[in-house]
GUTOR-980316 format. One line per field, with one value per residue (C-alpha): residue in one letter; residue number from 1; x, y, z. Coordinates in pm, 1 decimal. Each point is the difference from the previous one (the first is absolute). Layout:
BEGIN
residuo c(A	...)
num c(NUM	...)
c1 c(X	...)
c2 c(Y	...)
c3 c(Z	...)
end
This chain:
BEGIN
residuo c(M	Q	F	L	A	G	S	L	L	E	L	I	T	Q	T	S	T	N	L	P	P	D	V	R	A	A	M	G	V	A	I	R	R	E	E	S	G	T	Q	A	S	Q	A	L	E	I	I	A	G	N	I	D	M	A	L	D	D	E	A	P	I	C	Q	D	T	G	M	P	T	F	V	I	H	T	P	I	G	V	N	Q	L	Q	I	R	K	A	V	Q	E	A	L	A	E	A	T	K	R	G	K	L	R	P	N	S	V	D	S	I	T	G	K	N	S	G	N	N	L	G	E	E	T	P	V	V	H	F	E	Q	W	E	E	D	E	I	E	V	K	L	V	L	K	G	G	G	C	E	N	K	N	I	Q	Y	S	V	P	C	E	L	D	H	L	G	R	A	D	R	N	L	E	G	V	R	K	C	I	L	H	A	V	W	Q	A	Q	G	H	G	C	A	P	G	A	I	G	V	C	I	G	S	D	R	A	H	G	Y	T	L	A	K	Y	Q	L	F	R	P	L	D	D	E	N	P	N	P	E	L	A	A	L	E	T	R	I	M	D	E	A	N	R	I	G	V	G	A	M	G	F	G	G	K	V	S	L	I	G	C	K	I	T	A	A	N	R	L	P	A	C	F	F	V	S	V	A	Y	D	C	W	A	F	R	R	L	G	I	R	V	D	P	A	S	G	A	I	T	R	W	L	Y	R	D	P	D	R	P	V	E	R	M	A	K	A	E	G	F	P	L	T	G	R	E	I	V	L	N	T	P	L	T	E	E	Q	V	R	A	L	K	V	G	D	V	V	L	I	S	G	E	M	Y	T	G	R	D	Q	V	H	S	Y	L	M	K	N	A	P	P	V	D	L	N	G	A	V	I	Y	H	C	G	P	V	M	L	K	Q	G	D	G	W	V	T	K	A	A	G	P	T	T	S	S	R	E	E	P	Y	Q	A	H	T	I	R	T	Y	G	V	R	G	V	I	G	K	G	G	M	G	A	K	T	L	S	A	M	K	D	A	G	A	V	Y	F	H	A	I	G	G	A	A	Q	V	Y	A	R	A	I	E	K	V	V	G	V	D	L	M	E	F	G	I	P	E	A	M	W	R	L	R	V	K	N	F	L	C	I	V	T	M	D	A	H	G	N	S	L	H	A	D	V	E	R	A	T	G	A	A	L	S	E	L	Q	A	V)
num c(1	2	3	4	5	6	7	8	9	10	11	12	13	14	15	16	17	18	19	20	21	22	23	24	25	26	27	28	29	30	31	32	33	34	35	36	37	38	39	40	41	42	43	44	45	46	47	48	49	50	51	52	53	54	55	56	57	58	59	60	61	62	63	64	65	66	67	68	69	70	71	72	73	74	75	76	77	78	79	80	81	82	83	84	85	86	87	88	89	90	91	92	93	94	95	96	97	98	99	100	101	102	103	104	105	106	107	108	109	110	111	112	113	114	115	116	117	118	119	120	121	122	123	124	125	126	127	128	129	130	131	132	133	134	135	136	137	138	139	140	141	142	143	144	145	146	147	148	149	150	151	152	153	154	155	156	157	158	159	160	161	162	163	164	165	166	167	168	169	170	171	172	173	174	175	176	177	178	179	180	181	182	183	184	185	186	187	188	189	190	191	192	193	194	195	196	197	198	199	200	201	202	203	204	205	206	207	208	209	210	211	212	213	214	215	216	217	218	219	220	221	222	223	224	225	226	227	228	229	230	231	232	233	234	235	236	237	238	239	240	241	242	243	244	245	246	247	248	249	250	251	252	253	254	255	256	257	258	259	260	261	262	263	264	265	266	267	268	269	270	271	272	273	274	275	276	277	278	279	280	281	282	283	284	285	286	287	288	289	290	291	292	293	294	295	296	297	298	299	300	301	302	303	304	305	306	307	308	309	310	311	312	313	314	315	316	317	318	319	320	321	322	323	324	325	326	327	328	329	330	331	332	333	334	335	336	337	338	339	340	341	342	343	344	345	346	347	348	349	350	351	352	353	354	355	356	357	358	359	360	361	362	363	364	365	366	367	368	369	370	371	372	373	374	375	376	377	378	379	380	381	382	383	384	385	386	387	388	389	390	391	392	393	394	395	396	397	398	399	400	401	402	403	404	405	406	407	408	409	410	411	412	413	414	415	416	417	418	419	420	421	422	423	424	425	426	427	428	429	430	431	432	433	434	435	436	437	438	439	440	441	442	443	444	445	446	447	448	449	450	451	452	453	454	455	456	457	458	459	460	461	462	463	464	465	466	467	468	469	470	471	472	473	474	475	476	477	478	479	480	481	482	483	484	485	486	487	488	489	490	491	492	493	494	495	496	497	498	499	500	501	502	503	504	505)
c1 c(2085.4	-366.2	22.9	313.9	-164.7	-225.3	296.8	186.5	-306.4	-10.5	372.8	-44.1	-304.1	164.4	324.0	-188.6	-231.8	165.0	339.2	221.9	69.9	368.3	-88.9	-286.8	239.5	255.1	-268.2	-121.6	349.7	9.1	-333.3	113.4	334.3	-136.6	-62.1	-371.6	-168.8	243.1	-92.0	193.8	-192.9	-331.5	102.5	90.9	-332.5	-183.1	213.8	-89.6	-369.2	43.3	163.8	-301.5	-250.3	169.7	-17.2	-364.2	-114.4	249.8	94.8	338.8	216.5	137.0	-158.5	334.8	21.8	324.5	162.6	-83.2	327.9	-7.2	287.9	-104.5	192.9	-109.9	99.0	174.3	-252.6	-277.1	-150.9	99.3	-205.5	-312.4	96.6	59.8	-342.3	-161.5	185.3	-137.6	-353.5	15.1	138.3	-272.9	-268.6	149.5	-1.0	-360.3	-96.9	175.1	276.9	259.3	6.5	53.8	365.2	135.0	63.9	138.8	324.8	-38.1	-369.5	-70.4	-311.1	-95.2	-85.0	-265.5	76.4	363.6	117.3	228.3	352.2	218.0	-286.4	-12.0	363.1	52.7	328.3	6.0	258.4	18.4	69.0	7.5	-295.8	-334.7	-226.6	-35.9	85.0	-143.1	108.3	-151.9	96.3	-217.2	228.4	-157.7	131.9	68.7	253.9	121.9	100.4	217.4	208.1	354.6	332.1	344.9	320.7	273.7	221.2	-229.8	-69.4	-319.0	-187.0	77.0	211.0	301.4	180.1	-125.5	281.0	2.4	-41.1	-276.8	39.0	-69.2	-299.6	-128.7	12.2	-186.4	-279.3	-42.7	-9.2	-266.1	-224.3	56.8	-68.4	-332.1	-137.1	-381.3	-24.0	14.4	-249.5	234.0	54.8	134.9	197.0	301.0	157.0	364.9	242.8	373.3	167.0	-124.2	-66.7	-245.0	-302.2	39.2	100.0	-344.0	-165.8	193.8	-78.8	-372.0	34.1	116.2	-350.9	-119.4	193.6	-206.7	73.1	81.7	253.2	377.5	251.6	218.2	302.8	124.2	145.1	-322.0	-208.7	199.5	-38.9	-377.5	-25.3	215.2	-202.0	-325.3	140.6	160.2	-276.3	-252.9	225.9	-14.2	-352.4	-193.0	-295.2	-338.8	-101.8	314.2	-156.8	304.8	7.0	174.8	-83.3	106.1	77.8	-173.1	237.6	340.3	103.7	338.1	163.9	327.8	88.3	326.9	75.6	222.1	338.3	-96.5	-340.6	-124.3	-375.4	-217.1	-360.7	-286.5	-364.0	-213.2	-341.6	-269.1	-167.2	-272.1	245.7	-222.9	173.1	-135.4	55.0	-155.9	100.4	-211.6	-68.8	139.8	-274.3	-308.7	126.9	-155.2	172.7	176.9	127.9	58.7	336.4	60.7	-331.0	-220.1	-357.5	-134.3	150.5	-229.6	129.5	68.7	-162.4	242.0	-204.4	-74.8	-343.7	-206.0	-1.5	230.6	190.0	-162.7	85.5	-283.7	245.6	-34.2	-91.7	-315.1	10.5	-265.7	82.6	33.1	263.7	53.5	331.2	-83.7	-53.6	321.2	219.4	-130.6	152.9	353.2	234.9	-106.3	-373.3	-214.9	-303.6	-320.3	-109.1	-358.2	-155.4	119.4	358.3	166.1	268.1	291.7	320.5	271.0	-223.4	-250.9	269.4	176.3	-335.1	-67.9	325.1	-148.2	-375.6	-271.0	-129.7	-328.1	-128.7	22.1	310.3	-40.4	21.2	30.3	201.4	199.4	75.4	310.6	-167.6	-45.9	-289.9	-122.1	-348.4	-266.6	-292.6	-335.4	-302.8	26.0	236.7	334.6	102.6	335.0	183.6	327.5	111.8	324.4	235.8	277.2	344.0	-35.7	353.8	-80.2	-238.8	259.6	53.0	-374.2	-152.5	98.8	-172.7	-330.8	10.0	77.8	-213.5	-310.2	-31.4	63.8	4.3	91.4	218.5	-18.2	273.5	291.2	368.3	-22.5	98.0	282.2	97.8	-187.7	-332.7	70.4	61.3	-327.0	-187.6	140.7	-73.8	-346.6	-128.0	-4.0	109.9	126.0	-195.9	188.8	-210.4	131.5	168.0	-140.7	-309.5	-220.0	-288.1	-11.5	-39.5	-235.0	-239.8	19.7	-134.4	-378.2	-57.3	175.6	-174.5	153.2	313.7	180.2	297.2	-79.4	211.9	300.2	-115.8	-146.1	307.9	70.5	-355.6	-136.3	-249.4	-249.4	-48.5	-230.7	178.4	-79.0	253.3	298.2	291.7	327.5	287.8	118.2	368.0	51.2	-184.8	-68.6	270.3	297.4	39.0	66.5	22.9	168.3	283.6	43.9	13.9	241.1	238.4	-27.9	45.6	291.3	172.1	-73.1	138.8	320.9	48.8	9.5	272.7	278.5	-187.9)
c2 c(-2933.3	-63.0	137.4	-185.9	-297.5	238.3	214.3	-306.6	-120.0	335.6	-27.4	-349.9	103.2	309.9	-185.8	-270.3	232.6	340.1	26.2	265.4	331.6	-68.7	-329.0	166.1	269.3	-258.1	-197.1	321.9	58.3	-358.5	41.8	323.2	-148.7	-310.4	12.3	30.9	-295.2	-263.9	-300.0	154.2	325.3	-184.0	-193.6	322.3	157.1	-301.3	25.7	369.5	-83.1	-277.0	240.5	232.3	-285.6	-127.2	347.0	51.6	-335.0	-13.9	-342.4	-174.5	142.5	-350.8	-325.0	-116.5	210.5	-170.9	-74.6	303.3	140.2	260.3	211.4	152.9	258.2	41.1	235.0	-158.8	-159.1	-60.5	-349.4	-169.1	-309.8	216.2	143.5	-343.9	-113.3	307.1	-72.9	-353.9	120.6	259.0	-250.2	-253.2	268.6	136.8	-352.3	-51.6	320.5	-100.9	260.3	-278.5	-345.7	-285.3	-75.1	-178.3	-367.0	-260.7	-117.4	-351.2	-77.3	238.4	127.9	365.7	163.4	213.0	315.9	87.4	-113.4	-290.0	-99.3	310.2	167.3	294.2	110.3	265.6	178.6	202.1	268.3	249.0	369.6	317.1	173.4	30.9	-159.7	-351.5	-34.1	-286.9	-63.5	-274.3	-148.8	-252.2	-182.0	-277.9	-347.8	59.4	273.8	-174.3	-293.0	238.4	108.4	-107.7	-9.3	-6.9	-122.1	204.0	-72.1	-183.6	-47.8	156.7	-71.5	268.2	203.5	-219.1	9.1	217.5	91.7	125.0	368.3	243.1	-94.5	-361.4	114.7	193.7	-316.7	-200.5	256.7	20.8	-378.7	-2.8	229.5	-204.9	-339.0	120.8	59.5	9.0	-250.4	272.2	236.5	255.6	289.3	-73.7	157.6	-152.4	25.5	-101.7	-78.4	-21.5	-218.9	-133.3	-374.0	-203.0	34.2	359.3	113.1	-98.2	177.7	320.9	-18.7	-20.8	290.2	215.9	-34.7	222.2	291.7	244.3	-42.2	370.3	26.6	29.4	-241.5	178.1	-196.2	176.8	-317.9	-194.5	294.0	1.9	-376.6	23.4	260.9	-206.3	-317.0	183.5	111.4	-328.5	-231.4	186.6	-40.6	-380.2	0.4	-242.5	240.3	-25.1	-363.0	-111.9	98.3	208.3	376.2	305.9	-31.4	-303.4	167.1	276.2	5.4	-115.9	41.3	-123.5	-32.3	-152.2	-194.9	-133.3	-360.2	-292.6	-10.1	-327.7	114.7	263.5	-21.9	220.0	-51.8	127.2	32.2	36.5	163.6	32.4	313.1	-57.8	137.0	3.6	173.2	246.4	102.1	178.8	174.0	-101.9	154.6	-252.0	84.0	-31.4	-192.3	264.0	105.5	335.2	19.2	-203.1	-76.2	11.8	179.1	289.1	-126.5	355.6	27.9	-124.4	-312.8	61.1	-231.9	-221.0	-112.1	216.4	-162.3	-272.8	-357.4	-193.0	196.4	-191.0	46.3	-190.7	-256.8	-235.3	-362.5	-113.6	-356.3	-201.5	-304.8	-291.1	55.4	-219.7	-104.4	193.9	321.0	-47.6	-74.8	314.6	213.3	138.3	179.6	361.2	-55.4	177.9	-205.5	49.5	-325.0	-66.2	-310.3	-228.3	-55.2	-173.5	123.9	-228.8	68.2	-216.7	-229.8	-58.6	-78.7	-236.6	-171.7	-40.7	-190.5	-295.9	59.2	62.6	358.2	69.5	175.3	-62.0	181.2	-88.2	333.2	181.7	300.7	-27.0	325.1	15.2	203.7	-4.8	242.3	189.7	-142.2	96.4	-223.1	174.1	-208.1	-331.5	136.6	170.7	346.1	70.5	290.9	-27.1	-237.4	77.4	-265.3	-174.5	-86.5	-290.4	-137.8	-192.4	-217.6	-92.6	-350.7	-73.3	201.2	-222.8	-292.0	186.2	111.3	-343.3	-205.8	208.9	205.9	343.6	255.6	318.8	96.5	348.7	132.0	241.3	-19.0	-277.8	-365.5	-219.6	-233.9	-303.2	184.0	165.1	-340.9	-137.9	302.5	-52.6	-374.1	4.0	339.8	244.1	357.3	210.3	316.6	266.1	200.2	318.8	-82.0	177.9	125.4	-171.6	247.7	12.3	-377.4	-23.3	223.7	-235.2	-284.9	-6.1	-284.9	-256.3	-311.7	-241.7	-124.1	-333.3	-116.4	253.3	-204.6	173.8	338.8	302.8	94.9	-357.8	-127.4	-63.4	278.6	-18.9	351.8	146.6	289.9	260.6	181.6	-124.9	175.4	-186.2	1.8	-317.1	-33.1	-373.7	-152.7	-345.0	47.6	-7.9	378.0	164.1	374.6	-77.3	-194.4	277.0	275.3	-200.0	-37.2	366.5	128.6	-237.6	157.7	347.2	-105.8	-115.0	349.0	133.6	-241.9	255.6	329.6)
c3 c(-805.4	-73.2	-355.8	-107.2	-175.8	-192.8	-100.0	-121.8	-191.5	-179.1	-78.1	-145.6	-202.1	-146.0	-76.8	-190.9	-191.5	-47.1	-168.5	168.8	-180.0	-74.2	-173.0	-188.5	-121.1	-115.9	-183.2	-161.0	-136.1	-129.2	-179.9	-167.7	-106.0	-168.2	-372.8	-77.0	-166.5	126.1	213.8	288.1	-35.5	-2.3	310.7	182.0	-92.7	145.8	312.8	34.0	-19.1	255.7	247.3	-29.5	37.3	315.5	155.3	-98.0	142.4	288.5	-136.1	-34.6	-278.4	-56.3	116.0	138.6	312.7	91.2	332.4	218.8	131.0	277.4	129.3	331.4	204.8	362.1	281.5	294.9	234.7	-254.8	17.0	-327.1	82.7	-0.3	-338.3	-148.1	121.5	-161.3	-328.4	-3.0	77.4	-278.8	-251.6	69.5	-34.1	-324.5	-142.2	107.1	-181.2	-322.1	23.0	15.0	-153.4	248.0	-73.2	307.1	-84.4	240.4	-159.7	142.3	-54.1	-290.0	180.0	-42.9	334.4	-170.3	199.1	-88.2	344.0	76.4	93.2	-61.1	-189.7	-22.0	-6.7	269.2	68.1	325.9	71.3	286.4	-46.3	209.9	-161.6	178.3	-262.3	-139.2	-368.6	-205.2	-358.3	-215.3	-334.0	-188.2	-242.1	-205.3	-68.0	-369.2	65.9	316.3	-221.9	-204.9	300.8	-64.5	185.4	-155.4	160.7	-164.5	-192.0	-236.7	-370.5	-133.0	-322.3	-260.9	245.3	73.3	334.0	283.2	239.6	359.6	-79.1	-98.1	-365.6	94.0	205.5	-302.4	-209.8	266.4	22.9	-377.4	-16.5	273.5	-205.2	-315.2	159.7	141.3	-353.4	25.9	286.3	265.8	-170.7	-151.9	20.2	344.1	282.6	172.5	341.6	15.7	280.6	-66.5	262.8	336.3	33.9	-210.0	227.5	115.6	-348.5	-127.7	294.4	-62.8	-371.3	79.9	244.0	-292.1	-144.6	286.2	-147.4	-212.5	-369.2	-35.4	286.2	-41.2	145.8	262.1	-124.5	-318.2	-151.5	53.9	-122.5	-323.6	-34.0	50.0	-275.4	-233.6	61.5	-74.7	-335.4	-103.5	125.2	-211.6	-304.8	26.3	-143.1	223.5	12.6	165.0	65.5	-184.2	-334.7	-95.2	42.5	135.8	371.5	202.4	333.5	197.9	296.2	124.4	364.4	125.3	340.6	116.4	314.1	132.9	-90.9	87.5	-175.2	-170.2	-122.1	-243.5	-57.4	-217.3	110.9	-215.8	110.2	-313.3	30.5	-267.3	-135.2	264.9	254.8	308.8	287.9	255.6	360.9	293.1	322.6	298.9	340.9	253.8	249.9	-219.2	-304.9	-228.6	-321.5	37.5	-357.1	-314.9	-158.4	-376.6	-67.1	109.1	52.2	-46.4	-347.0	-282.3	-173.8	-367.3	-252.6	-191.9	-303.0	-302.8	-33.1	165.3	-125.2	-231.8	-266.2	-287.7	-367.5	-167.2	-135.5	296.8	-72.3	180.0	137.5	180.3	208.7	-42.6	-269.5	-304.3	-146.1	-316.5	197.9	191.2	-301.5	-170.8	277.6	-10.2	235.5	43.3	-46.1	257.8	98.9	197.8	164.4	111.2	152.5	277.3	114.4	294.3	235.0	66.9	191.1	155.3	205.0	-281.4	-255.5	237.9	65.9	-372.7	-48.1	193.1	1.1	-255.8	1.6	182.8	-316.2	-374.8	-126.5	-367.7	-184.7	332.2	106.1	324.6	178.2	218.0	271.7	375.8	45.3	302.5	64.0	251.9	95.5	-41.0	86.6	-182.7	-263.7	-44.4	-122.9	-164.7	163.3	-194.9	-275.0	-181.2	-141.4	188.5	-138.9	-242.1	7.6	319.3	-201.1	-263.0	148.0	-36.2	-284.5	-292.5	171.9	39.1	-363.4	-143.2	241.4	59.4	-318.3	152.0	-285.2	181.9	292.8	153.6	225.2	11.0	-76.5	-257.2	13.0	-122.6	-281.1	134.0	2.7	-334.9	-157.0	139.1	-130.7	-347.3	-3.9	158.0	-106.8	292.1	70.8	286.5	71.5	196.3	244.4	160.4	329.0	302.9	-185.0	254.4	-14.8	-379.8	-14.8	297.7	-192.1	-298.8	216.0	-27.9	243.5	214.9	-128.5	249.1	170.8	29.2	207.8	271.0	239.5	-158.6	132.8	-180.0	-206.5	-110.0	-55.8	-350.2	-60.8	-285.8	-136.1	-261.7	-169.5	-263.2	-217.9	200.0	-173.9	-66.4	-247.1	-173.9	86.3	-76.3	-293.3	-144.8	-265.5	237.4	36.5	338.5	62.6	332.5	-161.3	-257.7	264.4	216.3	-294.9	-99.3	354.7	53.4	-300.0	137.9	337.4	-166.0	-141.3	357.7	107.4	-14.1	-32.3)
end
């Protein structure tokens, strides 16, 4: 199978950079449904542009290329060890080329392998079948939406929905709660795979397998098909909206399966995926390893453009800010303001924030903007080039962010999904704001980075290092201000009330 590694490299590259037609169609519906001029509509327009940019540049749609998960069917007698070796070779090469971010971290030492290989990385599920070809399916599911996976042990009590019992009505409540609890942390609008039953571990696996179903298929089980349709209607009435800004579209797909369970257990497992729903597949000749056909898409069919126009959908009312920021500038901002940031900013994720709790920063953070981002970076000569640079979920930094604001004078925090009461209080007291970037828009933001000025704390690995970036017209929306206001808290309350109305529908 001399062509197998090359075929797998093409699969990985296309999965990371080219959204499949069924997801494009669902996102097109979402864009048309959203009310023009709203924050959710603006976010969807930016997302549409990002999808086009990723295709044009063959670059990652989102900088978080996730934990690569392969499902591989092989004819009887095919050497699966050879296939696994080819998968590893293709993954390492895709990472080297900047099609994937190095995401494999040793759970004991915290060291990033740098090539997406390591203990149990990637995830590969092999199954035999009686067909003549090899089938390889791949899903790239990022950490932000992976954190919003959820499993319910029924019966249970759910916020705003009351008791969920061991029946399809109880399952309906669990699924609606799963969509609501994700809010903007998982980059809504999202898609969900659901498993009713099985055990804890396999239930999650089967739920993730549902994400391999096309969004436009029909469940062969009439009861589950009806439940999927109902969930799509009711979930989009909750009002989470794109990025959790509030809006008409919170879900672009719902796929449900059921598996037998133990008498003592009734689990409802939900795999939440973001709008950057990266999933493709190929059929491969077992003799040569060459691709015989693609799954989910026709490579001979032209890919339709998603965006109405190139660039940001600007109104002329955006507030222009240059770093470093002053307290006066920050306190003049309010929730809902759209800003264009230029100047220098610093990336900081989990490792950086943990470091700053006990150590002085390697740079002066007075008046600075910290960007919750783990970019895809490629070394070119003596410098670095940004290949993808969207925001990561900010809630993980809630234990640390107030400290950096109060201690080091940070004036701005950029991320997605919002932060909690502790950070909001620090922002009000010290004078700082939270800027919401559009989750997954990795190409839009990469193009706003004029230069990688430098990097510190590289021992944490590329995603977790502290990158010093010079940006121009970096577009964000103020969603938490220095006056104690939080769009995220407001939307959570409003959507919770809407969820309550569905309790007994």
